[in-house]
N, C-alpha and C positions, 0 to 999 in steps of 0.2 A: 321638918316642918322648914317652910319658907322664912327667910328673914323680912321681917316688916321694914319696908323702906321708910327713911325718916320723913316727915311731913313737910313739906316745903311752905314757908310763911307766904300769906296770901298776897303780900307787898311784893314779893321776890317773883312771883309768879305774874301780878301784874307789870313789873318791870321787864320782864322777858317778852310778855304780850305788847307791851307798847315800843318796845325796841324794835320789832316787827313790821311797825307801821312807819318806816320810814318814806319820807317825803309824801306822806298822805294827809287828806284831810277828813277829820272824824265828825260823825254826824253828832248831834247834840246828846242821843242816847249814849254814842260812844265817849263822849267827854264827860259825862255823868257815871258811866261805869267805871271808868279809871281813878277819876275824883273820889269814887265811894271807897275803891279798894285801899286809898291811902287816907281815908276819913275824912275826906274834903268835901263830901257830897254839898252841894249847893252852894260852896265857895268859889269854884271856879265855873265862869261863864263862858258859853260859847258866844261867837259873835258872825256877824253877816259878812261874809267875803265876797268878792267881785273875781269872776273869772278873768284871766288875762286874755287879750286877742289871741287865736290860734297864731300857733309857730313861734309865740315868745319864749325864746331860750329860757329853761329854768322857771317858766312861768306855772299859775295855778289853772290846772284843768280839772273842770269839775265832772261828775258822772253824767251822761245823755246830752252833753255840750249844752250844760245849764249856764245860765250867765250869772247867777250867785246862788248862794247856800248858806244855812246856819250850820255852825260846827267848829272847828278849831284845827290847826295845823298840828299834828303829832308834835313837832319840835318845840311848839309853842305851850303845849299841854305840858309836855314834860320838865322846861324849864318853869313853868308856874306852878308845878308840884313841887320842885325842889325849893323854889322860892319860898313858899307857903311854909314848907318844913322845915325852913333855914338849912337847906342841904347846899353846901358850896359844891360848885361844878367849874370845872374848866371852860373858857370861854373859846368859840372855835368860830370860824368864819362861814362855813357851808351849813345847810339844813341838815343833813344826813349826820356829819360828824358832830354838830351841837347836839342833836337827839342822842347818838351814843355817848356821849360825856356826860349830858344829864343820866342816863341810864345807868352809866358806870357809878356814878356818883351817889344815885339811888340804891343802888346793888349793894354797894360799900357800905353805905349806912344802914341797911336792913340786914346785912350779913354780921355785924355786930353781935 
């Protein structure tokens, strides 16, 4: 008989998934999906973002060369989740580093 794998907490699965959206801009549906996983449905609101001009170093590029879109940067979403849940995280300079720091803090919090 095969051993039953331990069930992964839904929050930990969501943290793992969110970590994969490094430097990504999520749709309003994506924002709601992650907010719901942490019991924050309707509490984290997407915003309208404008794309940076082409060639801008580390600027925001949207799908299909759109000029603007509703949604949220994954790093801002991760820090918003931490802030709403009062989970402390280390401050970092880069977007990717900050996303990882927030995800690390959420992972530690939900692994207790």
